[in-house]
N, C-alpha and C positions, 0 to 999 in steps of 0.2 A: 643717568649716571654712566659716565664713560670711564673706562679704566685708563690709567696712564700707560705709556709705553714700557715703563719699568715692570709693571704688573704682568703685561703680556709676555715680556721676556722671561720672567720668573716662571710663569705657568708653562711656557714652552720648555724651559729647562727642567721643570718638575715632571712634565710629561715624558721627556726624554729619559730621565732617571727612572721613572716608573716603568716605562717600556723596557729599558735595559734590565731592570730588576726582574720584571715578569719573564723576559726571555731567558735570563739566567736560571730562574726557578724552573721554567719548563724544561730546559736542557738538563738540569740536575735530576728532575723527575724521570725523564727519558733514560738517562744513564742508570739510575737506580732500577728502573724496570728491566733494562737490559741485563744488569747484574743479577737481579732476582730470577729472570728467565734462565740465565746461564747456570746459576747454582742449582736451580730446580732440575734442569736438564742433566747436569753432571751427577747429581745425587741419585743413587739407584733406589727404587722402592723396596728392594729386598734387603734383608739384614745381612751384614757382613759375617764372615765365618767366626770372627772373634765375638761378635754380639750373640750369635747362635750358641756358641760354646758357653758363654757367660750365663745366658738365660737357662740353658739346660743344667749347668752346674748349680746355679742358684736354686732352681726348683728342687733338685735332689737334696742339697744341703739343708734347705729350709724345712723340708718334710722330716728329715732325720732329727734336726735340732728341736723341732716342735714336739715330736714324739718323745725324745729323751727328756725334754723339759717337763712335759706333762707327767711322765712316769716318775720323775724325781719328786714333783709336787705331790703326787699320789702317795709315794713312799713316805714323805714327810708327814702328810696328814693322817695316813692310816697305820703307819709304822710297819709296813710290809717290805722293809729294806731290800734288797736288790730286785725283787720280783716285778714290781710296777715299772721300774726303770727298764729292766730287760725286755719285758713284754711290749711296752710301748715303744722302745727303741726299735725292736724288730718290726712293729707295725708301721713306724715312721719310715723305716727302710723300704718296706713294701709300698707304702704310699709314695715315696720318692721315685721308685721304679715306675709305678703307674703314671706319675706326673711326667717323667721323662718320656715315656712312650706316647702319652697324649700330646705333649709339646712337639715332639718330632713328627708325629702324624699331622699335626696342625701346620707345621712349617712345610712339610712335603706337599700338602694339599694347596698351600698358598703359592708355592713356586712350581709351576709345571716343568716337566722335563724339556730340555732343548730339542729342537727339530733334529731328526736323524738319530736320536739316542736309541740304543737297544734296550727295550723295556722288558726283555725276556720273551718266552714263547707266548704266542697268542692262542686263543681257544681253538682256532683252525689247526694250528700246528700240533696241539695236544691230541686232537681227534685223529689226525693222520698217523701219529705215533702209536696210538692205541690199536689201530687196525693192522 
């Protein structure tokens, strides 16, 4: 079974189209990888200032609202009108402050101080000042 010259021409043409398509796909993949590497390099692993502020504010507001909501529900259920709301609102405020302190400490631990930053007196400095 021999193939006619027309079949050979078509298979060569098909091989050329396939090779061209494969090279275009490979170049598109390389370009996408370069873009991914560039965007990963440009994006900083740390949170921006706006993101930090939004997280801290959200932590505080959520704690206060949860406390107020629970206090209101307790007042509705038990008929202790403003006392449940007031007490749990204050507890929510305290919980919000604790959440803010926890989040800020977590963020500070995650991002170390830059080189050459003045971090305050060291233990050796304090010992010299005491003597």
